[in-house]
C-alpha positions as semicolon CSV with decimal commas, in nm:
position;residue;x (nm);y (nm);z (nm)
1;M;-1,146;-1,098;-0,267
2;N;-1,466;-1,001;-0,095
3;E;-1,776;-0,961;-0,303
4;P;-1,919;-0,605;-0,264
5;N;-2,254;-0,601;-0,090
6;F;-2,489;-0,402;-0,314
7;P;-2,862;-0,349;-0,253
8;E;-3,096;-0,600;-0,412
9;N;-3,150;-0,541;-0,786
10;F;-2,883;-0,269;-0,787
11;I;-2,663;-0,430;-1,054
12;S;-2,969;-0,526;-1,271
13;I;-3,095;-0,166;-1,257
14;L;-2,754;-0,026;-1,356
15;S;-2,721;-0,284;-1,630
16;A;-3,007;-0,116;-1,813
17;E;-2,785;0,195;-1,853
18;P;-2,600;0,228;-2,186
19;G;-2,232;0,132;-2,158
20;F;-2,259;-0,017;-1,805
21;D;-2,036;-0,322;-1,760
22;A;-2,131;-0,518;-1,451
23;G;-1,799;-0,707;-1,431
24;N;-1,588;-0,390;-1,443
25;F;-1,816;-0,227;-1,187
26;I;-1,795;-0,515;-0,944
27;N;-1,416;-0,546;-0,991
28;A;-1,373;-0,175;-0,926
29;H;-1,558;-0,206;-0,592
30;Q;-1,386;-0,515;-0,459
31;N;-1,146;-0,461;-0,170
32;T;-1,097;-0,099;-0,265
33;E;-1,023;0,157;0,004
34;S;-1,141;0,504;-0,056
35;P;-0,845;0,734;-0,095
36;T;-0,803;1,012;0,157
37;S;-0,814;1,358;0,001
38;I;-0,771;1,709;0,136
39;R;-0,819;2,054;-0,006
40;L;-0,547;2,311;0,084
41;N;-0,634;2,654;0,193
42;P;-0,491;2,890;-0,064
43;F;-0,491;3,178;0,183
44;K;-0,260;3,012;0,437
45;K;0,107;2,905;0,413
46;H;0,181;2,547;0,506
47;A;0,433;2,271;0,442
48;L;0,201;1,979;0,394
49;K;0,326;1,679;0,210
50;T;0,080;1,552;-0,041
51;D;0,083;1,286;-0,303
52;G;-0,116;1,328;-0,625
53;Q;-0,331;1,627;-0,721
54;V;-0,707;1,593;-0,763
55;P;-0,741;1,671;-1,141
56;W;-1,056;1,883;-1,116
57;C;-0,953;2,101;-0,815
58;V;-0,645;2,313;-0,809
59;D;-0,612;2,295;-0,429
60;G;-0,718;1,927;-0,395
61;Y;-0,468;1,655;-0,314
62;Y;-0,462;1,284;-0,225
63;L;-0,271;1,144;0,071
64;N;-0,104;0,803;0,077
65;T;-0,215;0,736;0,428
66;R;-0,495;0,869;0,648
67;P;-0,342;1,058;0,944
68;S;-0,520;1,131;1,266
69;F;-0,649;1,478;1,171
70;T;-0,773;1,560;1,519
71;F;-0,411;1,570;1,640
72;D;-0,280;1,786;1,354
73;P;-0,244;2,157;1,443
74;L;-0,247;2,250;1,075
75;F;-0,597;2,102;1,044
76;H;-0,716;2,305;1,342
77;A;-0,548;2,616;1,197
78;G;-0,752;2,582;0,875
79;C;-0,452;2,507;0,649
80;Y;-0,657;2,233;0,484
81;Y;-1,003;2,073;0,483
82;V;-1,059;1,699;0,468
83;Q;-1,294;1,642;0,172
84;E;-1,381;1,354;-0,057
85;A;-1,225;1,427;-0,395
86;S;-1,549;1,391;-0,589
87;S;-1,700;1,669;-0,378
88;M;-1,422;1,899;-0,502
89;F;-1,572;1,894;-0,855
90;I;-1,765;2,199;-0,750
91;D;-1,442;2,395;-0,799
92;H;-1,434;2,307;-1,168
93;I;-1,808;2,387;-1,202
94;L;-1,766;2,728;-1,039
95;K;-1,473;2,821;-1,258
96;T;-1,668;2,706;-1,567
97;I;-2,004;2,876;-1,497
98;R;-1,892;3,190;-1,315
99;P;-2,027;3,487;-1,511
100;D;-1,789;3,780;-1,554
101;K;-1,490;3,722;-1,323
102;D;-1,435;4,095;-1,302
103;E;-1,783;4,160;-1,158
104;P;-1,836;4,086;-0,788
105;V;-2,045;3,773;-0,738
106;K;-2,284;3,678;-0,452
107;I;-2,333;3,312;-0,380
108;L;-2,592;3,157;-0,149
109;D;-2,517;2,807;-0,016
110;L;-2,854;2,696;0,115
111;C;-2,739;2,372;0,296
112;A;-2,385;2,467;0,395
113;A;-2,290;2,258;0,698
114;P;-2,045;2,120;0,774
115;G;-1,862;2,364;0,546
116;G;-1,673;2,170;0,282
117;K;-1,868;2,325;-0,008
118;S;-1,863;2,668;0,158
119;T;-1,489;2,675;0,214
120;L;-1,437;2,553;-0,143
121;I;-1,662;2,826;-0,277
122;N;-1,484;3,079;-0,056
123;S;-1,154;2,975;-0,206
124;A;-1,287;3,018;-0,558
125;I;-1,435;3,371;-0,513
126;G;-1,247;3,694;-0,464
127;A;-1,220;3,933;-0,173
128;D;-1,493;4,160;-0,323
129;D;-1,735;3,866;-0,360
130;L;-1,982;3,749;-0,097
131;L;-2,077;3,397;0,029
132;V;-2,389;3,356;0,237
133;A;-2,356;3,009;0,402
134;N;-2,695;2,903;0,529
135;E;-2,776;2,599;0,739
136;I;-3,138;2,525;0,827
137;I;-3,057;2,275;1,103
138;K;-2,959;2,476;1,411
139;T;-2,740;2,210;1,567
140;R;-2,519;2,202;1,254
141;V;-2,454;2,582;1,246
142;P;-2,165;2,579;1,504
143;V;-1,951;2,337;1,298
144;L;-2,017;2,551;0,990
145;C;-1,906;2,865;1,176
146;D;-1,601;2,681;1,311
147;N;-1,490;2,563;0,963
148;L;-1,544;2,905;0,801
149;N;-1,360;3,075;1,087
150;R;-1,065;2,838;1,044
151;W;-1,061;2,910;0,676
152;G;-0,989;3,270;0,768
153;T;-1,158;3,484;0,507
154;A;-1,386;3,783;0,582
155;N;-1,630;3,760;0,287
156;S;-1,868;3,505;0,440
157;I;-2,190;3,539;0,632
158;V;-2,341;3,236;0,821
159;S;-2,719;3,223;0,863
160;N;-2,970;2,978;1,010
161;N;-3,279;3,041;0,794
162;D;-3,542;2,836;0,621
163;P;-3,459;2,840;0,250
164;K;-3,797;3,006;0,171
165;D;-3,669;3,317;0,354
166;F;-3,430;3,379;0,069
167;G;-3,699;3,390;-0,198
168;R;-3,678;3,765;-0,243
169;L;-3,304;3,773;-0,300
170;T;-3,183;3,874;-0,640
171;G;-2,845;3,851;-0,801
172;F;-2,726;3,540;-0,611
173;L;-2,585;3,223;-0,756
174;I;-2,755;2,957;-0,547
175;S;-2,503;2,681;-0,500
176;S;-2,754;2,424;-0,374
177;W;-2,964;2,490;-0,684
178;L;-2,665;2,453;-0,917
179;M;-2,523;2,147;-0,738
180;R;-2,786;1,958;-0,547
181;P;-2,640;1,696;-0,316
182;V;-2,766;1,353;-0,431
183;R;-2,832;1,067;-0,191
184;V;-2,863;0,711;-0,315
185;R;-3,066;0,469;-0,104
186;A;-3,150;0,118;-0,225
187;C;-3,144;0,213;-0,592
188;S;-3,360;0,521;-0,563
189;V;-3,207;0,859;-0,623
190;R;-3,336;1,151;-0,419
191;T;-3,230;1,511;-0,424
192;R;-3,244;1,741;-0,125
193;Q;-3,468;2,021;-0,226
194;P;-3,375;2,374;-0,110
């Protein structure tokens, strides 16, 4: 088995955490391939064959093998979105924290590209709800538009604004505030601030 290549001092820093077992952690990361997971579009009919369901996302599934998605017409038709299973946990969070499900909700996704979080949010909200999918980086906006268009719902708006432009908005759940993407680099944790 190949020894995982972790940054210097990574294991010793994690060892300071209560309940951390270095042996189990290293064993879990040896020669382990990341499973391929997809999230089905609940608004489109399809006959996709999936394996196990992702426990925290009703539309999330694992695949035994990783197909060539670029050649799959169902992918291009928006029948599913290729997404890491851990990113689908937002589905569980939204269903848990959503205020009154009978009241329309407005959600602002401040860093929306390429669209995985936005299509997931769009699947979790109703036809009378609104998703504003914002991407500050102009070159990433087209892929966000493509993915939301493929998803095929009409309750989304795509914008290309600086997050400070949304300071006066009221009544929005801010998805990037609720679920900040975390990046880990050489043992330091940084959050992308909106």
